[in-house]
N, C-alpha and C positions, 0 to 999 in steps of 0.2 A: 477489520471491516465491521465494526460494531454498529455503526449507524445503519448500514444496509441490512444487517441482521435484525435490528429492531423493526425496520419497515417490513422485511420479509416475514418475520414471525407474526407481526400484527396482521398482515394481509392474510396469512394462512389460518390464523386462529383469532380473529378479531373479538370474538365473544369471550375469550379467556382473560383479556386485559381491560382495565378501566382507563388507564392512562399510559401514554408512551412519551418519551422525550428523545427522539432520534437526533443525532449530531451529524452534521456535515455529510449529507448523502443525497445522491440523485434518486428521485422517485418519479416514475412516469405518471403523467396526468392522464389517466385513462378512466373511462366510465367504470370499469371493473374495480380499479383501485379506489376511486372515490366512493363507490357503493360499499366496498368492504370496510372502509374506515369512517363512514359517516356518523357512527355513534360513539366513537372513541374521543377521549380528551387527548389532544395532541399539542405538544409544545416542541416544535422543531427549532433547532439552534444551529446557526451557520456562522462562518466567519467571512467578512467582506474581502479579506485578503487571501482566501483559500485558492491556491493554484492547482490543487490536486482534484478537488470536486467543486464544480461550478455551483455556487450558492443559489443561482437563479432557478435551478430545477426545484429545490425545496420551496423557494419563495413562490414560484408559479403554482405548485401543488397546493400550498396553503391558501393562496388567493382563490383557487377554484373550490377547495373543500369548504371554505368559509361560506360559500353560497348554500350549502346544505348542512353544515355543522358549525354551530356558533361556538363550540368548545375546542376550537383549533386556534393556534397562534404561532408566531415565529418571531425570533429575535435574531437580528443580524449584529454580530459582535464586530464593531468597527476595528479595522486593522488586525484582526485575528486571522492567523493562517490555519491550515488544516490541523496541525498538531497543537495549536493553542486552544482550540474550541473546548476540549474536555476540561479545561481549567474552570469552566462555568460551574461545574459541580461543587467547587470549593468556594465560589464567590457568594458571599452573604447578601450581596445586592440583588441576586436573582433567587436564591433559595430553591433551586431545582429539586434537590432531594426532598425537602419538606413538601413541595408541590406534589411530587410523585407519591409520597406516603399519606397525604391528606385525603 
């Protein structure tokens, strides 16, 4: 439950982190969650073929947080299932690790 952990830790201590890259997880679009994450750099990553976690929850959250945080984005990896999404960390087309460390 790594993606959920990323969201939960960021919500709990959003001032501790500068960037987060949660994978494949539902996050509720609530005023409290949006306010807590409004200053974070967020790169959410989901798979279009995920049958375990509906990618729409992350998509909807990012759409809402973009209204108050221009440093949020999401990529939907086409035909990626839940257990395929972590491969993005190794994909040089995205360079997620470099983005996190920049």
